[in-house]
Structure formats: C-alpha cells, structure tokens
C-alpha positions as CSV (number, residue, x, y, z in Angstrom):
1,X,0.1,0.0,0.1
2,X,1.8,3.6,-0.5
3,X,1.9,5.5,2.0
4,X,0.4,8.9,1.6
5,X,2.8,12.7,1.1
6,X,1.7,13.6,4.5
7,X,2.8,10.4,6.1
8,X,6.4,10.5,4.5
9,X,6.1,14.1,5.7
10,X,5.5,13.2,9.6
11,X,8.1,10.3,9.2
12,X,10.2,13.1,7.8
13,X,10.0,15.5,10.5
14,X,10.0,12.6,13.2
15,X,13.8,11.5,11.5
16,X,14.8,15.3,11.8
17,X,13.5,15.9,15.3
18,X,15.4,12.4,16.2
19,X,18.6,14.1,15.0
20,X,18.2,17.6,17.0
21,X,17.9,15.3,20.1
22,X,20.5,13.3,20.0
23,X,23.0,16.2,19.1
24,X,21.8,18.1,22.0
25,X,22.3,15.0,24.2
26,X,26.2,14.8,22.7
27,X,26.4,18.4,23.3
28,X,25.3,18.5,26.9
29,X,27.3,15.5,27.6
30,X,30.0,17.2,26.1
31,X,29.5,20.5,28.3
32,X,28.5,18.5,31.3
33,X,31.6,16.3,31.4
34,X,34.0,16.5,34.4
35,X,37.4,17.8,33.4
36,X,38.9,16.6,36.7
37,X,37.8,13.4,35.7
38,X,39.3,13.3,32.4
39,X,42.7,14.5,34.0
40,X,42.8,12.1,36.3
41,X,41.6,8.6,33.9
42,X,44.6,10.6,31.6
43,X,46.6,9.7,34.6
44,X,48.2,13.3,34.6
45,X,49.4,15.7,36.9
46,X,46.4,18.2,38.2
47,X,47.4,21.7,37.4
48,X,45.4,25.1,39.0
49,X,46.4,28.6,39.0
50,X,46.5,30.0,42.5
51,X,46.0,33.6,42.8
52,X,45.5,36.0,45.6
53,X,44.4,39.2,44.7
54,X,43.7,42.7,47.1
55,X,39.8,42.9,46.4
56,X,40.8,46.1,43.5
57,X,41.4,43.5,40.5
58,X,45.2,43.5,41.3
59,X,46.7,40.3,41.6
60,X,49.4,40.0,44.7
61,X,50.2,36.5,44.4
62,X,50.1,34.0,41.6
63,X,51.5,30.5,41.4
64,X,50.4,27.2,39.1
65,X,50.1,24.5,41.6
66,X,50.7,21.3,40.0
67,X,50.1,17.6,41.9
68,X,49.9,14.3,41.3
69,X,46.9,12.1,42.8
70,X,48.3,8.7,43.0
71,X,51.7,10.2,44.8
72,X,50.2,13.0,46.8
73,X,52.9,14.8,45.6
74,X,52.9,19.0,44.6
75,X,54.8,21.6,43.4
76,X,54.8,25.2,43.4
77,X,55.5,28.1,40.3
78,X,55.6,31.3,41.3
79,X,54.7,33.6,38.4
80,X,56.1,37.3,39.8
81,X,53.7,40.3,38.8
82,X,56.5,42.0,38.1
83,X,57.7,39.3,35.1
84,X,58.4,41.6,31.8
85,X,57.3,40.7,28.4
86,X,55.7,41.5,24.8
87,X,51.8,41.0,25.6
88,X,50.9,41.6,22.0
89,X,47.7,39.5,21.9
90,X,46.3,40.4,25.4
91,X,47.7,44.1,26.0
92,X,49.4,45.2,22.8
93,X,52.5,46.6,24.6
94,X,55.9,45.6,26.8
95,X,54.6,45.6,30.3
96,X,53.8,43.6,33.7
97,X,52.5,40.3,33.4
98,X,49.7,41.2,36.2
99,X,48.4,44.4,34.6
100,X,46.9,41.1,31.9
101,X,44.8,40.1,35.4
102,X,44.2,43.8,36.3
103,X,42.9,44.7,32.7
104,X,41.8,41.4,31.0
105,X,40.8,39.4,34.3
106,X,41.2,35.9,34.6
107,X,40.8,34.2,31.6
108,X,43.1,36.0,29.5
109,X,45.4,36.0,32.3
110,X,45.6,31.9,32.2
111,X,46.5,32.3,28.2
112,X,49.3,34.5,28.6
113,X,50.6,32.2,31.0
114,X,50.1,29.0,29.5
115,X,51.4,30.8,27.0
116,X,54.8,31.8,29.1
117,X,54.9,28.2,30.6
118,X,54.0,26.0,27.7
119,X,51.4,24.3,30.1
120,X,48.0,23.7,29.9
121,X,45.8,25.0,33.4
122,X,42.7,23.7,33.5
123,X,41.3,25.2,36.5
124,X,41.9,28.2,38.4
125,X,41.1,29.3,42.1
126,X,41.6,33.0,43.2
127,X,40.9,34.0,46.9
128,X,40.5,37.9,47.5
129,X,42.1,39.5,50.6
130,X,38.3,40.0,52.6
131,X,38.0,35.8,52.2
132,X,41.7,35.3,53.0
133,X,41.5,36.7,56.2
134,X,38.4,34.7,56.8
135,X,39.6,31.8,55.5
136,X,42.6,32.4,58.0
137,X,40.1,32.4,60.9
138,X,38.2,29.4,59.9
139,X,41.4,27.6,59.5
140,X,42.8,28.9,62.8
141,X,45.4,30.9,61.9
142,X,48.8,30.7,59.5
143,X,51.8,29.5,60.5
144,X,54.5,31.6,58.4
145,X,57.8,32.8,59.5
146,X,58.2,36.8,60.3
147,X,62.3,37.6,59.6
148,X,62.4,40.8,61.9
149,X,59.6,42.5,63.7
150,X,57.4,45.0,62.2
151,X,56.4,48.0,63.8
152,X,55.7,50.9,61.6
153,X,52.7,53.9,60.5
154,X,51.5,54.4,56.9
155,X,51.1,57.3,55.0
156,X,47.2,56.8,55.8
157,X,47.9,56.3,59.5
158,X,47.4,52.4,59.3
159,X,49.8,50.6,62.3
160,X,51.9,47.8,60.8
161,X,52.6,45.8,63.5
162,X,54.4,42.3,63.7
163,X,56.2,40.2,66.0
164,X,59.1,38.1,64.8
165,X,59.8,34.7,64.4
166,X,57.7,31.1,63.6
167,X,54.5,32.6,64.6
168,X,51.0,32.0,63.9
169,X,48.7,34.7,62.5
170,X,45.1,35.6,62.6
171,X,42.9,36.7,59.3
172,X,44.2,40.3,60.2
173,X,47.4,40.0,60.5
174,X,47.7,37.9,57.6
175,X,46.5,40.8,55.9
176,X,48.9,43.0,57.0
177,X,51.6,40.3,56.3
178,X,50.6,40.5,53.0
179,X,50.1,43.7,52.1
180,X,52.8,45.6,53.9
181,X,56.2,47.1,52.6
182,X,59.1,48.7,54.3
183,X,61.0,50.8,52.7
184,X,64.2,49.5,51.2
185,X,62.3,46.4,50.7
186,X,62.7,45.3,46.8
187,X,60.0,43.2,44.7
188,X,61.6,39.7,45.8
189,X,61.3,40.1,48.8
190,X,57.6,41.0,48.8
191,X,57.1,38.1,46.4
192,X,59.1,35.4,49.2
193,X,56.6,36.8,52.3
194,X,53.7,36.4,50.0
195,X,54.5,32.8,49.0
196,X,55.0,32.0,52.6
197,X,51.6,32.8,53.0
198,X,50.1,30.6,50.2
199,X,52.2,28.0,51.6
200,X,51.0,28.1,54.9
201,X,47.2,28.7,53.3
202,X,47.9,25.4,51.4
203,X,49.3,23.7,54.5
204,X,46.7,24.9,57.3
205,X,43.9,23.3,54.8
206,X,45.3,20.0,54.2
207,X,45.6,19.9,58.3
208,X,42.0,21.1,58.8
209,X,40.4,18.1,56.0
210,X,38.5,16.9,58.0
211,X,37.1,20.3,59.3
212,X,37.2,21.6,55.5
213,X,35.8,18.6,53.6
214,X,32.8,18.4,56.0
215,X,29.4,18.3,54.1
216,X,27.0,20.4,55.9
217,X,30.6,23.1,56.6
218,X,31.5,22.9,53.2
219,X,30.0,25.7,51.7
220,X,31.0,27.6,54.4
221,X,34.9,27.3,53.3
222,X,33.9,27.2,49.4
223,X,32.7,30.2,50.0
224,X,35.9,32.3,50.1
225,X,37.0,30.6,46.9
226,X,36.3,32.3,43.4
227,X,36.7,28.9,41.1
228,X,36.5,28.1,37.8
229,X,34.5,24.9,38.6
230,X,31.7,24.8,41.2
231,X,29.3,22.4,43.2
232,X,30.9,18.6,43.2
233,X,33.8,19.5,41.1
234,X,34.9,22.0,43.5
235,X,34.6,19.7,46.4
236,X,36.2,16.6,44.6
237,X,39.4,19.0,43.3
238,X,39.9,20.5,47.0
239,X,39.2,16.9,48.4
240,X,42.8,16.0,46.2
241,X,44.2,19.7,47.0
242,X,43.7,18.5,50.9
243,X,45.7,15.0,50.3
244,X,48.5,16.3,48.7
245,X,52.0,16.8,51.1
246,X,52.4,19.9,52.0
247,X,55.6,19.7,53.9
248,X,58.1,19.9,50.9
249,X,56.7,22.6,49.4
250,X,59.1,25.4,47.9
251,X,57.6,27.8,44.8
252,X,59.9,27.4,42.3
253,X,61.1,31.6,41.5
254,X,61.4,32.0,37.5
255,X,65.5,32.7,36.8
256,X,65.6,36.1,35.0
257,X,66.7,39.5,34.8
258,X,65.6,43.3,36.2
259,X,65.6,45.4,34.0
260,X,64.3,48.9,33.6
261,X,62.3,49.9,30.4
262,X,61.6,52.9,28.5
263,X,58.9,53.9,30.4
264,X,60.7,53.6,33.6
265,X,59.2,50.6,34.8
266,X,61.6,47.9,36.6
267,X,60.5,44.3,34.6
268,X,61.5,40.6,35.5
269,X,62.2,39.4,32.2
270,X,62.6,35.6,31.8
271,X,66.2,33.7,31.3
272,X,66.6,32.4,27.8
273,X,64.0,34.3,26.2
274,X,61.5,32.1,28.6
275,X,63.0,28.6,27.7
276,X,64.2,28.4,30.9
277,X,61.6,28.3,32.7
278,X,59.3,26.5,30.1
279,X,62.1,23.4,31.0
280,X,62.0,23.8,34.8
281,X,58.5,23.3,34.8
282,X,58.4,20.1,32.4
283,X,61.5,18.5,34.4
284,X,59.2,19.1,37.8
285,X,56.3,17.6,36.3
286,X,57.8,14.4,35.3
287,X,59.1,14.3,38.8
288,X,56.0,14.2,40.3
289,X,55.0,10.9,38.4
290,X,58.3,9.3,39.5
291,X,58.0,5.8,41.0
292,X,61.2,6.9,42.6
293,X,60.5,9.5,44.6
294,X,56.6,8.6,45.9
295,X,57.4,8.8,48.8
296,X,57.7,12.5,48.8
297,X,60.4,14.7,47.1
298,X,63.3,16.1,49.0
299,X,65.8,18.9,48.2
300,X,68.9,17.3,46.0
301,X,72.3,19.3,47.5
302,X,74.4,20.1,44.8
303,X,78.3,21.3,44.6
304,X,78.9,23.1,41.0
305,X,82.9,23.4,39.9
306,X,83.7,25.6,37.1
307,X,86.3,23.6,35.5
308,X,86.7,26.3,32.3
309,X,88.4,29.7,32.2
310,X,85.0,31.7,31.5
311,X,84.2,33.9,34.4
312,X,80.6,33.4,35.9
313,X,79.9,30.3,34.7
314,X,79.6,28.5,38.0
315,X,77.6,31.2,39.4
316,X,75.2,31.2,36.5
317,X,74.9,27.3,36.8
318,X,73.7,27.7,40.7
319,X,71.9,30.5,39.6
320,X,70.1,27.7,36.8
321,X,69.8,24.5,39.5
322,X,68.3,26.6,42.0
323,X,65.6,27.6,39.6
324,X,65.1,24.0,39.0
325,X,64.6,23.4,43.2
326,X,67.7,22.7,43.7
327,X,70.3,23.1,47.0
328,X,73.4,24.6,45.7
329,X,75.9,24.1,49.1
330,X,79.0,25.7,46.9
331,X,80.1,27.0,43.9
332,X,83.4,28.4,42.7
333,X,86.5,27.4,40.4
334,X,88.0,23.4,39.7
335,X,91.8,23.1,40.5
336,X,92.3,22.2,36.7
337,X,90.6,22.9,33.1
338,X,88.1,19.9,32.2
339,X,87.5,19.3,28.1
340,X,83.9,18.1,29.2
341,X,81.4,18.6,31.6
342,X,81.2,15.7,34.3
343,X,78.1,15.1,37.2
344,X,80.3,13.2,40.1
345,X,77.2,11.2,41.8
346,X,77.0,10.7,45.8
347,X,73.6,8.7,45.6
348,X,74.1,6.2,42.7
349,X,72.3,5.6,39.6
350,X,68.9,6.9,40.6
351,X,66.0,8.7,38.8
352,X,67.0,12.0,40.6
353,X,70.6,11.3,38.4
354,X,68.5,11.1,35.5
355,X,66.5,14.1,36.0
356,X,69.7,16.2,36.8
357,X,71.8,14.6,33.3
358,X,68.5,15.1,31.4
359,X,67.9,18.3,32.5
360,X,71.7,20.1,31.5
361,X,72.3,17.3,29.0
362,X,75.0,16.0,30.4
363,X,75.7,12.2,29.4
364,X,79.6,12.0,31.2
365,X,78.6,10.9,34.6
366,X,81.4,9.1,37.1
367,X,80.2,7.6,40.7
368,X,81.4,8.2,43.9
369,X,80.4,7.5,47.9
370,X,78.9,10.6,49.7
371,X,82.3,12.5,51.4
372,X,82.1,15.5,53.7
373,X,82.6,18.6,52.6
374,X,83.8,20.9,55.0
375,X,83.2,25.1,55.3
376,X,84.5,27.0,58.2
377,X,83.2,24.6,61.0
378,X,80.3,23.1,58.9
379,X,80.0,19.9,57.2
380,X,77.9,18.5,54.7
381,X,77.0,16.3,52.3
382,X,75.9,16.9,48.7
383,X,74.4,15.0,46.2
384,X,76.1,15.5,43.2
385,X,78.9,17.6,41.9
386,X,79.1,19.4,38.5
387,X,82.1,20.0,37.2
388,X,81.3,22.5,34.0
389,X,83.8,21.2,31.1
390,X,84.0,23.2,27.9
391,X,81.7,21.6,26.2
392,X,79.2,23.8,28.4
393,X,77.3,26.6,27.1
394,X,75.8,28.3,29.9
395,X,72.5,26.2,29.5
396,X,73.5,22.7,28.3
397,X,76.1,20.5,27.4
398,X,77.1,20.1,24.1
399,X,78.5,17.4,21.8
400,X,77.4,14.2,24.0
401,X,80.3,13.3,25.0
402,X,80.1,10.4,27.6
403,X,83.4,9.4,28.8
404,X,83.6,5.5,27.2
405,X,85.9,6.9,24.9
406,X,88.3,6.9,27.5
407,X,87.7,3.5,28.3
408,X,88.8,1.8,25.1
C-alpha cells in the first residue's frame, strides 16, 4: 500500500527531530563532562592557577600549583607580577604580567601564563584579601616566618605591627603580612613573603582536611574561593588538594634579570627568552610522577665547579639549578680545566640523577661514595658534584660526550 505524502512528511520530521535531540544530548554531555575526571583518567598531573588578589583587581600572588594525586606530590611555580614581556595579544605592549589580570581578567591572564610556561592550566582558584582573612580564621590561623619585627605607620595612618619568629597569624595579621612594604624592600622581598602565605594556606587546608571537607560545613569554606569549577567538582578538586604533602612545598622562582624599560618600569625578564621556565616546569612535572620519589620529594644538594676559563660559569649554573629546585651548597672554580662537563653522583644510579642529567644534557657521569664537604666549622654532604667543562654553553652540555672513549 502506498504511503501518503502527509505520512512521509511526518516521518521525515520525526527523523529530523530525532537527529536534533541526539545532537543536543551529545552537546549536553560534552558541556557537562568532568574535566577533573578526564585528567585523572589520563593519569595526568592536575594543574591549577592559584591567585590571591587585593579585592581591587590587582593580583598579589600567582602560582601554578601542580600535583599528582596517586602519589600526593605537589609543586608550586611562582609567577611574579613583575615578569615583563611583549604581550601583543592581550595588552598590545610590553608590561608587567599582572597588568593582564587587572585589565583583562582571569581568562586572558591564564592564557598568557599558559603561553609563557608552555603548560595547560585547566583550573583556577582566586581568593581576595577579605576572604583570605576570613578563611585564615576558619582554619585557626596561618603559620608563617616573620624574619624581623614590624612596627611602622603608613602614610594613611595605619599601623603595621608584627612580632618576629615562626608565628601563627590570625586573619587581620595575615592581611597586614601580605600588604605591608617596608622602605628598602625589593619586589622579590615582598614576593617571598606572599609566597610564604600561600604555602601556609595550603598547609592549613590539608591540616584541617576533616573540617574543610565535612559536607554540612563545606559551603562555608567554598564560599571563600572564586574557582573555575563549583559544586561537586570544586569539592572533588579541593579534596585532592587536601591530600597533597605540603611539607616539602617550596615555590620555584623563575630565573631572569631585572631591567628598566624605556617607560621607567623595572620588569623581570625571563632567562633564555622564557625557555628555562618551560624546561623547569616540564622536568618538575616529570618528577611528580616518578616512581622513585613517590614517598615524597626532597631537595637535592649540588656542588658546582667551574673547570673552564669562562668567568661566572659556576655562578650562573648555580642560579640555573636553584631555579630547578636544587640546593646549591657551594660553587667556585675547579683546580684544573676540563674539556667535558662531568656529573659525579654520590647517591648512585637513580631517577634523581637522570633528571639532573637530562636537565643539563650531560651524559658524562661518574659514581662515588658520599664525602663530607667542610666549610669553616660546617660539614655537609652533597648528592651531586657538577664540573663544568668547555662543552658547557651556559645552559646545556653540547656534543653528548659520555666518557666511554677513554675506556677503549
């Protein structure tokens, strides 16, 4: 029996409607997908941009917080506000990076930091000073180190008063600690202090995990954060942060040079045109997922010897490795010049040695027992001694020398 035109038209409309409904379902599922679950499913490091702002549109603290949930290991990468660059897309000029936050907002700010670091940052958490103060009191205070007592009065008549030592600050004192600036203090001095607050905040959150994650009270804590995810997703993100081992967290400061621009601004221009910070982040993220260090990362101690006639090589290499998170116990000139850069490992063949070797591209390695190094009345051990040879170009070892030729 022939099908009427009316029935064909109806069937056709039903088919179109079914396709449209299917498309809507697919789009809805895509839009409501859990980015955190996707990251965890891929066994990737979770990366979040943490910002503390003054409530008036200015970023006071900015860090990339990266952590690997399976091992509860984390790392902080300090993004100082005075980092200078040509921000063509966002500002159309050379300026401080925190000017982007002030003028363009968080979304553009994250995009520029991603470009600068060659790192995708899926999540953001922003806290203003008012909420930081309230959150501090909810957490029972923040434990910070005040190097010297503060007792001064601002031009506005506000008195800043802080005792010295390792102390627990309440919300009002934390606000003072973050905002005060004494005569003669540099940008780096202020940045160090603010970084201490961020580490103290993360430590306090982990220490108060039970209270923070208690379902009936969570909304009180959550309301103090302005995050890129909310509801159950933010609860999940914060629960992962609460499990991170914060004892060894030490923000990595990007190496560079302070320069004065034609407009009179003093900006921090990154070393190697920004390549070093990319290398540092890439290498550090790799160590977070390292099986060997799953019990918790520790700071490795390095000694650097300049075995060339190039003045300043050891000092510059020290800055380089400090930017990577190493403790440089000593640097200076070697007794003799060497053709090839050498790493002497005092900790055996390990993942930590591979990380250092890959970072400076040195394949010439020897192994020795740990030997104490005396400096005055002090005696300390080093994990690695690096002898800079003539194949060291200031960033990498060139040529790939392994030392095996001498054995043949």
